[in-house]
C-alpha positions in Angstrom: 4.8 8.2 3.9 5.3 7.6 8.0 1.7 9.5 9.6 -0.3 9.1 12.4 -3.7 10.2 13.3 -5.6 8.8 16.5 -8.6 6.7 16.7 -11.8 6.2 18.2 -10.7 6.3 22.0 -11.2 2.0 22.3 -9.2 1.6 20.0 -6.9 4.0 22.0 -6.7 2.2 24.7 -5.9 -1.8 22.5 -3.0 -3.0 21.2 -3.1 -4.9 17.9 -5.0 -8.4 18.2 -3.8 -11.3 15.7 -7.0 -13.0 14.6 -7.2 -15.5 11.6 -9.0 -14.5 8.3 -11.5 -15.6 6.5 -10.8 -14.7 2.9 -11.2 -18.2 0.4 -8.3 -18.6 -0.7 -9.3 -21.5 -3.9 -5.9 -23.4 -4.5 -4.0 -22.7 -7.4 -0.6 -25.1 -7.4 -1.4 -27.9 -4.9 -1.2 -27.1 -1.1 1.4 -24.0 -1.5 -0.4 -21.4 -3.2 -3.6 -19.9 -3.5 -5.2 -17.8 -5.3 -8.2 -14.8 -4.0 -10.5 -13.0 -5.1 -11.4 -10.4 -2.8 -13.9 -6.9 -2.4 -12.7 -3.4 -1.1 -12.5 -2.3 2.1 -11.0 -6.7 3.5 -8.1 -7.1 5.4 -5.7 -9.5 3.4 -3.9 -10.1 7.0 -3.7 -8.2 10.2 -0.6 -6.9 12.2 0.4 -9.0 15.0 -0.9 -12.3 12.9 2.0 -15.0 12.4 4.0 -14.6 8.7 2.7 -17.9 7.2 2.7 -16.7 3.6 4.0 -14.5 1.1 1.4 -12.4 -0.8 1.1 -11.5 -4.5 -1.3 -9.0 -5.3 -2.3 -9.8 -9.3 -5.1 -7.1 -9.2 -6.4 -3.5 -7.9 -4.7 -1.9 -5.0 -4.4 -2.1 -1.3 -2.9 0.0 1.5 -0.4 -1.1 3.7 -0.7 0.2 7.0 0.2 -0.3 11.2 -1.3 0.5 14.5 0.9 1.6 17.7 0.2 0.6 20.8 -1.6 4.1 22.1 -4.0 3.3 18.6 -2.3 5.3 16.5 -2.2 4.6 12.7 0.0 4.7 10.2 -0.4 4.3 6.3 2.8 3.4 5.0 2.2 2.7 1.3 -0.4 1.9 -1.3 0.2 -1.5 -3.2 -0.5 -2.2 -6.8 -0.1 -4.7 -9.7 2.9 -6.8 -9.3 3.6 -6.0 -6.0 4.3 -8.5 -3.1 3.4 -8.0 0.0 4.4 -9.9 3.9 7.9 -10.7 2.8 8.3 -10.7 6.7 7.1 -14.7 6.4 10.7 -15.4 4.8 12.0 -15.0 8.5 11.2 -17.3 10.5 8.3 -17.0 14.3 8.2 -13.6 13.2 4.5 -12.2 13.9 3.2 -9.3 10.7 4.6 -6.0 11.3 1.6 -4.1 9.6 -1.8 -5.0 8.5 -2.9 -5.4 4.2 -6.0 -3.6 3.8 -7.7 -3.6 -0.4 -8.9 -0.2 -1.1 -10.2 -1.9 -4.7 -11.4 -5.0 -5.8 -8.4 -7.3 -5.6 -7.2 -10.8 -7.2 -4.3 -12.0 -4.7 -1.6 -14.8 -4.9 -1.2 -16.6 -1.5 2.4 -18.2 -1.4 3.0 -20.8 1.4 6.7 -20.1 3.1 8.2 -23.4 2.2 6.6 -22.8 -1.5 8.2 -18.9 -1.5 11.8 -20.8 -0.4 11.6 -23.4 -3.0 10.5 -21.1 -6.0 13.6 -19.0 -4.7 16.0 -22.0 -4.9 14.5 -23.9 -8.1 13.1 -21.1 -10.2 15.7 -18.5 -11.4 12.9 -16.5 -13.3 10.8 -16.4 -10.2 14.2 -15.4 -7.7 15.0 -12.3 -9.9 11.7 -11.1 -10.0 11.5 -11.4 -6.2 14.8 -10.5 -5.7 14.3 -7.1 -7.9 11.0 -6.3 -5.7 13.1 -6.4 -2.5 15.8 -4.3 -3.5 13.6 -1.5 -5.0 11.4 -1.7 -2.2 14.3 -1.1 0.6 15.1 1.7 -2.4 12.2 3.9 -2.2 11.8 3.0 1.4 15.5 4.9 2.2 14.3 7.7 -0.1 10.5 7.8 1.8 12.5 8.1 5.1 14.9 10.9 3.9 12.2 13.0 1.9 10.3 12.8 5.4 13.0 14.5 6.9 14.1 16.6 4.7 11.1 17.6 1.9 8.3 19.7 2.7 5.0 18.8 3.0 4.7 20.7 -1.1 6.9 18.3 -1.6 5.8 15.2 0.2 1.9 15.3 -1.5 3.5 15.3 -4.5 5.6 12.4 -4.7 3.0 10.3 -3.0 0.8 11.2 -6.1 3.5 9.9 -8.6 3.4 7.1 -6.7 -0.1 6.0 -6.9 -0.7 3.1 -8.9 -3.2 2.5 -12.2 -5.2 -0.3 -11.4 -8.6 -1.6 -13.4 -11.5 -0.6 -11.5 -13.6 -3.1 -13.8 -15.5 -0.4 -15.3 -14.6 -0.6 -18.6 -12.7 2.5 -18.8 -9.2 1.0 -18.2 -6.5 1.8 -16.2 -7.3 4.1 -13.1 -5.7 5.9 -10.0 -7.6 3.8 -7.4 -10.1 6.5 -4.9 -8.2 7.6 -2.3 -8.8 10.2 0.0 -7.2 13.7 1.1 -7.5 11.7 4.8 -5.2 8.8 3.6 -2.7 11.1 1.9 -2.2 13.2 4.5 -1.6 9.7 6.8 0.9 8.8 3.7 2.8 11.8 4.5 2.6 13.0 7.9 0.2 16.2 7.6 -2.9 17.0 8.6 -6.2 17.0 5.8 -6.3 20.9 6.3 -2.3 21.2 4.4 -3.0 18.4 1.7 -6.5 20.0 0.6 -4.6 23.4 0.5 -2.0 21.9 -1.6 -4.2 20.1 -3.7 -6.1 23.2 -4.6 -3.1 24.5 -5.4 -1.9 21.6 -7.6 -4.8 21.7 -9.4 -4.8 25.5 -10.2 -1.0 25.0 -11.8 -2.6 21.8 -14.1 -1.1 19.3 -12.3 -4.3 17.6 -10.8 -7.6 17.4 -11.9 -10.3 15.6 -10.3 -14.3 16.0 -9.7 -16.8 15.2 -7.8 -15.1 13.5 -4.9 -11.3 13.3 -5.3 -11.1 9.7 -4.5 -13.7 8.9 -8.2 -12.1 10.8 -10.5 -8.2 12.1 -10.0 -5.9 12.1 -12.7 -2.2 13.4 -11.8 -0.7 14.5 -14.6 3.5 14.3 -15.3 4.2 17.9 -15.0 3.3 17.0 -11.2 7.1 15.6 -10.6 8.1 19.4 -11.6 7.5 20.2 -8.0 10.4 17.7 -6.8 12.6 19.4 -8.7 11.6 23.2 -7.2 14.7 24.2 -4.6 
């Protein structure tokens, strides 16, 4: 979860700057909702931009990250299919407090704030799904925050791995974990890459995970990894 790493020297002296994204969202519901197919490593929105829409991830994986004024970055979580994001758009005159960047090819629905409020009022099924999402995400934040304070690195890493969403990478091999580096995992749990590498090797020796070549390409996380969380 919340970790920090130093960006290059130039970034260290710059605060986040709001710039308009150029993603071409194709209208799907009048002028109030639209969809886009976005390649990897593209920004969906950036920290500091106006909150003018709610987003829904239909396909793919993306990361939520924040940048401090001193240029330090924190990866907060990895999003998967079925996740809403940008829910601060439900507030008024609020800037984005984080950035969201694609990890894999993504299909994203953009819902204007007014349309999101209309759906909450008039569409019970949408309201139920959205409220379930908000409550579960709030619960996850509280669990992650307590774990960040009380869990050792090994348990924080195990939980981060178990929570990685499975996505369809479009290669005919079904749903798999998205490509993710040890550096990103380190940012998520508040440690450095060498500690992540140490515990990844331990988990692999125990048969709890497996990867070949570059870890992000062929990572397998087995249910037995949950045993790490039960250890006292």
